[in-house]
Each structure stands twice: as structure tokens, then as C-alpha cells.
N, CA and C of each residue as an Amber inpcrd file, in Angstrom:
protein
   417
   0.5450000 183.0150000 269.2980000   1.7230000 182.8300000 268.4960000
   1.3480000 183.0390000 267.0340000   2.0540000 183.8730000 266.3610000
   1.8220000 184.1690000 264.9570000   2.6470000 183.2310000 264.0970000
   1.9980000 182.6120000 263.1330000   2.6750000 181.7010000 262.2150000
   2.3880000 182.1580000 260.8010000   3.4260000 182.2910000 260.0120000
   3.2620000 182.5880000 258.5950000   3.7250000 181.3860000 257.7970000
   2.9050000 180.9860000 256.8270000   3.1950000 179.8000000 256.0300000
   3.3270000 180.1660000 254.5570000   4.1580000 179.4330000 253.8690000
   4.2800000 179.6250000 252.4260000   3.0140000 179.1180000 251.7440000
   2.8010000 179.5460000 250.5330000   1.6680000 179.0480000 249.7490000
   1.7690000 177.5400000 249.5890000   2.9630000 177.0390000 249.3990000
   3.1580000 175.5920000 249.2570000   2.7030000 174.8550000 250.5150000
   3.0430000 175.3750000 251.6880000   2.6350000 174.7490000 252.9420000
   1.1210000 174.8170000 253.1280000   0.5180000 175.9620000 252.8040000
  -0.9300000 176.1070000 252.9260000  -1.6610000 175.1710000 251.9600000
  -1.1150000 174.9930000 250.7650000  -1.7170000 174.0750000 249.7940000
  -1.6100000 172.6400000 250.2940000  -0.4790000 172.2960000 250.9000000
  -0.3200000 170.9490000 251.4640000  -1.3380000 170.7160000 252.5830000
  -1.5930000 171.7420000 253.3970000  -2.6070000 171.6220000 254.4470000
  -3.9900000 171.3930000 253.8420000  -4.3160000 172.1540000 252.8120000
  -5.6220000 172.0060000 252.1550000  -5.7590000 170.6190000 251.5370000
  -4.7070000 170.1380000 250.9160000  -4.7220000 168.7950000 250.3280000
  -4.9170000 167.7480000 251.4150000  -4.2630000 167.9320000 252.5490000
  -4.4240000 167.0090000 253.6730000  -5.8400000 167.0150000 254.2170000
  -6.4460000 168.1870000 254.2840000  -7.8260000 168.3010000 254.7460000
  -8.7510000 167.5200000 253.8200000  -8.4890000 167.6100000 252.5470000
  -9.2700000 166.8610000 251.5620000  -9.2320000 165.3740000 251.8980000
  -8.0620000 164.8650000 252.2620000  -7.9330000 163.4620000 252.6410000
  -8.6920000 163.1200000 253.9110000  -8.7720000 164.0590000 254.8440000
  -9.4940000 163.8320000 256.0920000 -10.9890000 163.7020000 255.8310000
 -11.5250000 164.5200000 254.9150000 -12.9560000 164.4330000 254.5990000
 -13.3250000 163.0360000 254.1280000 -12.4430000 162.3960000 253.3680000
 -12.7050000 161.0620000 252.8590000 -13.5460000 161.0830000 251.6010000
 -13.9210000 159.9070000 251.1660000 -14.5840000 159.7410000 249.8750000
 -16.0290000 160.2300000 249.8640000 -16.7030000 160.2270000 250.9820000
 -18.1310000 160.5710000 250.9920000 -18.4840000 161.3900000 252.2250000
 -17.9450000 162.5840000 252.2990000 -18.2150000 163.4580000 253.4440000
 -19.6950000 163.8280000 253.5010000 -20.1230000 164.2250000 254.6780000
 -21.4990000 164.6610000 254.8960000 -21.4580000 166.1220000 255.3360000
 -22.2580000 166.9590000 254.6980000 -22.3570000 168.3720000 255.0580000
 -23.7440000 168.5980000 255.6480000 -23.7920000 169.0700000 256.8830000
 -25.0620000 169.3710000 257.5460000 -25.1790000 170.8770000 257.7260000
 -26.3130000 171.4100000 257.3460000 -26.5830000 172.8470000 257.4090000
 -27.4780000 173.1350000 258.6160000 -27.1050000 174.1610000 259.3980000
 -27.8270000 174.5070000 260.6270000 -28.1800000 175.9900000 260.6630000
 -29.1070000 176.3120000 261.5640000 -29.4080000 177.7080000 261.8780000
 -28.6960000 178.0580000 263.1850000 -28.8890000 179.2660000 263.6610000
 -28.3700000 179.6520000 264.9660000 -26.8790000 179.9180000 264.9760000
 -26.3220000 179.8990000 266.1830000 -24.9060000 180.1960000 266.3780000
 -24.0750000 178.9290000 266.2990000 -22.9440000 179.0530000 265.6710000
 -22.0120000 177.9430000 265.5660000 -21.4560000 177.6470000 266.9560000
 -21.4840000 176.3860000 267.4050000 -20.9120000 176.0610000 268.7160000
 -19.3850000 176.0780000 268.6590000 -18.7610000 175.8830000 269.7910000
 -17.2970000 175.7700000 269.8260000 -16.8770000 174.6180000 268.9160000
 -15.6670000 174.6720000 268.4320000 -15.1560000 173.6840000 267.4730000
 -15.4560000 172.2520000 267.9040000 -16.2700000 171.5750000 267.1240000
 -16.5900000 170.1760000 267.3570000 -17.5130000 169.9010000 268.5220000
 -18.0010000 170.9460000 269.1980000 -18.8630000 170.7730000 270.3700000
 -20.2200000 170.1990000 269.9750000 -20.8990000 169.6510000 270.9540000
 -22.2350000 169.0950000 270.7260000 -23.1800000 170.1830000 270.2420000
 -24.0850000 169.7800000 269.3890000 -25.1050000 170.6980000 268.8710000
 -26.3080000 170.5580000 269.7840000 -26.6750000 171.6560000 270.4460000
 -27.7180000 171.5660000 271.4650000 -29.0040000 172.2890000 271.0940000
 -28.9270000 173.5320000 270.6430000 -30.1380000 174.2860000 270.3620000
 -30.3240000 174.5950000 268.8880000 -29.3190000 174.3460000 268.0780000
 -29.3960000 174.6300000 266.6590000 -30.2450000 173.5590000 265.9640000
 -30.8800000 173.9470000 264.8740000 -31.7640000 173.0380000 264.1430000
 -31.0810000 172.5590000 262.8720000 -31.0860000 171.2410000 262.6670000
 -30.5960000 170.6840000 261.4090000 -31.6060000 171.0380000 260.3270000
 -31.1400000 171.7740000 259.3070000 -32.0290000 172.2170000 258.2390000
 -31.9530000 171.3300000 257.0060000 -30.7560000 170.8610000 256.6820000
 -30.5680000 170.0450000 255.4810000 -29.2600000 169.2770000 255.5900000
 -29.1720000 168.1800000 254.8500000 -27.9600000 167.3620000 254.8390000
 -27.6100000 166.9820000 253.4100000 -26.3370000 167.1490000 253.0730000
 -25.8260000 166.7810000 251.7500000 -24.8800000 165.6020000 251.9040000
 -25.0670000 164.5890000 251.0750000 -24.1470000 163.4620000 251.0020000
 -23.2480000 163.7090000 249.7990000 -21.9710000 163.9570000 250.0500000
 -21.0360000 164.2610000 248.9730000 -20.5180000 162.9770000 248.3410000
 -20.1280000 163.0740000 247.0900000 -19.4850000 161.9290000 246.4590000
 -17.9740000 162.1120000 246.5180000 -17.2610000 161.1560000 246.0140000
 -15.7960000 161.1540000 246.1180000 -15.1420000 162.3340000 245.4210000
 -15.8300000 162.9630000 244.4850000 -15.2200000 164.0640000 243.7470000
 -15.6480000 165.4450000 244.2530000 -16.4380000 165.4940000 245.3080000
 -16.9530000 166.7820000 245.7830000 -15.8440000 167.7260000 246.2410000
 -14.8400000 167.1980000 246.8890000 -13.7480000 168.0320000 247.3640000
 -12.6070000 167.9130000 246.3700000 -12.4760000 168.9430000 245.5460000
 -11.4910000 168.9340000 244.4680000 -10.0720000 169.1080000 244.9660000
  -9.1850000 169.4230000 244.0780000  -7.7830000 169.5950000 244.4450000
  -7.5600000 170.9910000 245.0140000  -6.4880000 171.1150000 245.7830000
  -6.1390000 172.3850000 246.4140000  -5.1380000 173.1380000 245.5630000
  -5.2230000 174.4630000 245.6170000  -4.2640000 175.3300000 244.9350000
  -4.1520000 176.6320000 245.7130000  -2.9660000 177.1390000 245.8470000
  -2.7090000 178.4160000 246.5270000  -3.3210000 178.4640000 247.9270000
  -3.3070000 177.3380000 248.6220000  -3.8140000 177.2900000 249.9890000
  -5.3160000 177.2500000 250.1080000  -6.0110000 176.9840000 249.0000000
  -7.4780000 176.9660000 248.9910000  -7.9720000 175.6250000 248.4680000
  -8.9010000 175.0180000 249.2070000  -9.5610000 173.7960000 248.7710000
 -10.9250000 174.1950000 248.2360000 -11.1460000 173.9590000 246.9590000
 -12.4140000 174.3240000 246.3370000 -13.3040000 173.1030000 246.2800000
 -14.5340000 173.2840000 246.7290000 -15.5020000 172.2000000 246.6860000
 -16.1480000 172.2310000 245.3120000 -16.0750000 171.1160000 244.6210000
 -16.5450000 171.0260000 243.2460000 -18.0420000 170.7440000 243.2280000
 -18.8210000 171.7530000 242.9110000 -20.2740000 171.6230000 242.8590000
 -20.7400000 171.5670000 241.4080000 -20.1990000 170.6670000 240.6570000
 -20.5910000 170.5320000 239.2540000 -21.0130000 169.1020000 238.9960000
 -22.2890000 168.7950000 239.0580000 -23.3900000 169.7510000 239.2160000
 -23.5440000 170.1740000 240.6720000 -24.3500000 171.2300000 240.8990000
 -24.6280000 171.6850000 242.2530000 -25.1940000 170.5290000 243.0670000
 -24.8960000 170.5210000 244.3660000 -25.4900000 169.5270000 245.2520000
 -26.8730000 170.0100000 245.6530000 -27.8640000 169.1610000 245.5280000
 -29.2300000 169.5190000 245.8800000 -29.7990000 168.4500000 246.8070000
 -30.5630000 168.9060000 247.7930000 -31.2030000 167.9930000 248.7220000
 -32.5490000 168.5800000 249.1410000 -33.3000000 167.8370000 249.9250000
 -34.5790000 168.2920000 250.4550000 -34.3910000 168.6800000 251.9140000
 -34.9220000 169.8320000 252.2970000 -34.8250000 170.2990000 253.6830000
 -35.5730000 169.3400000 254.6090000 -35.1960000 169.3800000 255.8530000
 -35.8140000 168.5320000 256.8680000 -37.2920000 168.8960000 257.0510000
 -38.0650000 167.9520000 257.5720000 -39.4770000 168.1790000 257.8760000
 -39.6030000 168.9030000 259.2190000 -40.7130000 169.5290000 259.4310000
 -41.0730000 170.1570000 260.7160000 -40.0970000 171.2270000 261.1940000
 -39.5120000 171.9750000 260.2630000 -38.6010000 173.0470000 260.6730000
 -39.2080000 174.4260000 260.4390000 -40.3550000 174.4770000 259.7690000
 -40.9230000 175.7800000 259.4190000 -40.0220000 176.4330000 258.3950000
 -39.7310000 177.7090000 258.6000000 -38.7640000 178.4140000 257.7580000
 -37.6980000 178.9930000 258.6660000 -36.4540000 178.6610000 258.3970000
 -35.3310000 179.1150000 259.2230000 -34.2100000 179.6050000 258.3140000
 -33.2730000 180.3450000 258.8980000 -32.1460000 180.8780000 258.1430000
 -30.8900000 180.0520000 258.3980000 -30.3080000 179.5360000 257.3370000
 -29.0590000 178.7870000 257.4320000 -27.9200000 179.7420000 257.7380000
 -27.0950000 179.3940000 258.7400000 -25.9900000 180.2730000 259.1320000
 -24.6330000 179.5660000 259.1550000 -24.6280000 178.2530000 259.3480000
 -23.3610000 177.5470000 259.4410000 -23.5350000 176.0870000 259.0420000
 -22.4130000 175.4250000 258.8190000 -22.4290000 174.0130000 258.4130000
 -21.3970000 173.2300000 259.2010000 -21.6690000 171.9680000 259.3730000
 -20.7080000 171.0260000 259.9650000 -20.4080000 169.9760000 258.9080000
 -19.1160000 169.7290000 258.6940000 -18.6990000 168.7020000 257.7480000
 -18.1670000 167.5190000 258.5450000 -18.7220000 166.3590000 258.2530000
 -18.3900000 165.1200000 258.9570000 -17.7990000 164.1070000 257.9900000
 -17.0700000 163.1600000 258.5450000 -16.6050000 162.0370000 257.7340000
 -17.8070000 161.1900000 257.3330000 -17.5790000 160.2180000 256.4770000
 -18.6220000 159.3340000 255.9610000 -19.4530000 158.6840000 257.0570000
 -18.8670000 158.4280000 258.2250000 -19.5990000 157.7470000 259.2990000
 -20.7220000 158.5960000 259.8900000 -20.7570000 159.8830000 259.5540000
 -21.8250000 160.7540000 260.0350000 -21.6690000 161.2070000 261.4690000
 -20.5800000 160.8440000 262.1390000 -20.3750000 161.2430000 263.5270000
 -19.0250000 161.9100000 263.7740000 -18.0290000 161.6240000 262.9550000
 -16.6930000 162.1740000 263.1850000 -16.5980000 163.5810000 262.6260000
 -16.4390000 164.5520000 263.5390000 -16.3560000 165.9630000 263.1810000
 -15.0430000 166.2530000 262.4740000 -15.1260000 167.0160000 261.3720000
 -13.9320000 167.4790000 260.6760000 -13.8240000 168.9960000 260.7830000
 -14.8980000 169.7110000 260.4740000 -14.8410000 171.1710000 260.5530000
 -16.2350000 171.7800000 260.5720000 -16.2990000 173.0130000 261.0780000
 -17.4870000 173.8520000 261.0090000 -17.1210000 175.0730000 260.1800000
 -18.0860000 175.6210000 259.4620000 -17.8160000 176.8200000 258.6570000
 -19.1000000 177.6260000 258.4850000 -18.9310000 178.8760000 258.0750000
 -20.0600000 179.7570000 257.8280000 -20.7290000 179.4140000 256.4970000
 -22.0060000 179.7280000 256.4180000 -22.8080000 179.5300000 255.2140000
 -23.3880000 180.8760000 254.8150000 -23.4630000 181.1290000 253.5320000
 -24.0870000 182.3670000 253.0500000 -24.8070000 182.0890000 251.7430000
 -25.5390000 183.1040000 251.2640000 -26.1040000 183.0440000 249.9160000
 -24.9570000 183.1370000 248.9200000 -25.2140000 182.7340000 247.6930000
 -24.2390000 182.9190000 246.6230000 -23.8810000 184.3950000 246.5820000
 -22.6200000 184.7160000 246.5270000 -22.1900000 186.1060000 246.5520000
 -21.8580000 186.6000000 247.9480000 -22.1990000 185.8330000 248.9820000
 -21.8660000 186.2060000 250.3520000 -20.4570000 185.7610000 250.7070000
 -20.1040000 185.8860000 251.9750000 -18.7350000 185.6050000 252.3990000
 -18.5450000 184.2390000 253.0590000 -19.5800000 183.4250000 253.1530000
 -19.4510000 182.1160000 253.7880000 -18.5760000 181.1590000 252.9940000
 -17.9470000 180.2370000 253.6910000 -17.1300000 179.2200000 253.0150000
 -17.9970000 178.3610000 252.1000000 -19.2270000 178.0840000 252.5280000
 -20.1800000 177.3490000 251.7020000 -21.2890000 178.3020000 251.2880000
 -21.6920000 178.2000000 250.0370000 -22.7120000 179.1110000 249.5150000
 -23.9300000 178.3240000 249.0340000 -25.0840000 178.7460000 249.5260000
 -26.3600000 178.1590000 249.1260000 -27.0480000 179.0960000 248.1390000
 -27.9470000 178.5480000 247.3370000 -28.7120000 179.4160000 246.4400000
 -29.6100000 180.3460000 247.2380000 -29.9980000 179.9260000 248.4630000
 -30.8480000 180.7410000 249.3220000 -30.6710000 180.2440000 250.7520000
 -30.3900000 181.1330000 251.6880000 -30.2150000 180.7190000 253.0810000
 -31.5360000 180.6340000 253.8460000 -32.6290000 181.0400000 253.2420000
 -33.9450000 180.8790000 253.8500000 -34.4440000 179.4780000 253.4860000
 -34.4680000 178.5980000 254.4860000 -34.7820000 177.1830000 254.2600000
 -36.1800000 176.8840000 254.7910000 -37.0250000 176.3380000 253.9350000
 -38.3980000 175.9850000 254.3040000 -38.5340000 174.4650000 254.3310000
 -39.2490000 173.9710000 255.3280000 -39.3760000 172.5210000 255.4770000
 -39.7690000 171.8490000 254.1640000 -39.0620000 170.7710000 253.8640000
 -39.2330000 169.9400000 252.6780000 -39.0060000 170.6870000 251.3590000
 -38.4430000 171.8870000 251.4410000 -38.1010000 172.6300000 250.2330000
 -36.7640000 172.1580000 249.6710000 -36.4530000 172.6110000 248.4820000
 -35.1920000 172.2580000 247.8400000 -34.0810000 173.1730000 248.3620000
 -32.9520000 172.5740000 248.7050000 -31.7800000 173.3100000 249.1740000
 -30.6350000 172.9790000 248.2280000 -29.9760000 174.0100000 247.6970000
 -28.8980000 173.7940000 246.7330000 -27.6120000 174.4320000 247.2360000
 -26.5710000 173.6220000 247.3070000 -25.2300000 174.0840000 247.6500000
 -24.5240000 174.3580000 246.3340000 -24.1930000 175.6330000 246.0940000
 -23.6940000 176.0180000 244.7810000 -22.1760000 176.0610000 244.6760000
 -21.4920000 176.3950000 245.7750000 -20.0320000 176.4590000 245.7330000
 -19.4770000 176.4760000 247.1450000 -18.1990000 176.2490000 247.2360000
 -17.5440000 176.3180000 248.5320000 -16.0380000 176.4110000 248.3790000
 -15.4260000 177.2020000 249.2470000 -13.9760000 177.2970000 249.2730000
 -13.5140000 177.3360000 250.7400000 -12.5110000 176.5520000 251.0200000
 -11.9470000 176.5070000 252.3580000 -10.5080000 176.9930000 252.2310000
 -10.2530000 178.1390000 252.8290000  -8.9400000 178.7680000 252.7360000
  -8.1220000 178.4850000 253.9870000  -6.9290000 177.9700000 253.7980000
  -6.0500000 177.6960000 254.9180000  -5.5040000 179.0090000 255.4670000
  -5.4900000 179.1640000 256.7840000  -5.0320000 180.4200000 257.3710000
  -3.5310000 180.6160000 257.1980000  -3.1250000 181.8660000 257.2240000
  -1.7070000 182.1890000 257.1250000  -1.2210000 182.8640000 258.3970000
  -1.9920000 182.8000000 259.4340000  -1.5460000 183.3690000 260.7060000
  -2.3480000 182.7690000 261.8330000
């Protein structure tokens, strides 16, 4: 079924999503293939985890929720992972277990919803999330 939404409706959806994330969402970065929506993570490796603050998910406009990375979010990569390539992320509520969404990850300048300074992640190295935009679909 094809659905077309006005910009106002898409912005309302993005604003609602912001409320679902809550005050302190958790972003987990993984390698491998993204599983089905909200499915258990079985073979993918957790590479890094970001604890967002209440202002990380800014306001929505024109159907797009922009993640405010000012300053950039920085964390330390997990131990014992060697070097792996980040490909996707899972965003959870503050409780660390309630799934909200999965999205693609890319280097800055790539097409992923979340952008890292470098998708090559080395154990205990610095990982920086530089920007993110979540666009509400129009179909």
C-alpha cells in the first residue's frame, strides 16, 4: 500500500520518534548485516556504544530528525574486537533493552543515517559519531 504524507505529517512523526527515544537513548554500533527489525543480534559484533544526553535528538523539521552532535559524541571501542567495519546501529531506550530503531552507519560524507569519523573500528580505539539524520518516509 502506497502512502503519501504531507511534510507536516512527516515532521510530526519525526517529533514523535524523538519522544520515543527518551532523555538518554543508547546507540550501539555493529558490524555485519543488520538483522530483521528489532530481531535478536546473533552473529554481529558490538563495536561501540554511545550514551546520549537529553539534547542529542534535536527538533524535527521537514520530516527529518537531526541528531545534534555538538559536541560530537565520542566513546571507546569495545575490547577484544580486533579491527572491524561498522555497518549499522541499533538505537535503544535508556533501559538498554527496548528496541526503537536500526539504521545504516557510514563515514562522514556517506549515505548512512548515522555518520562516524571512521567506520574502521579498532579495539579500545576512539570512535566518534559526528552527525545523524533520520528521515521519515513518504511512501
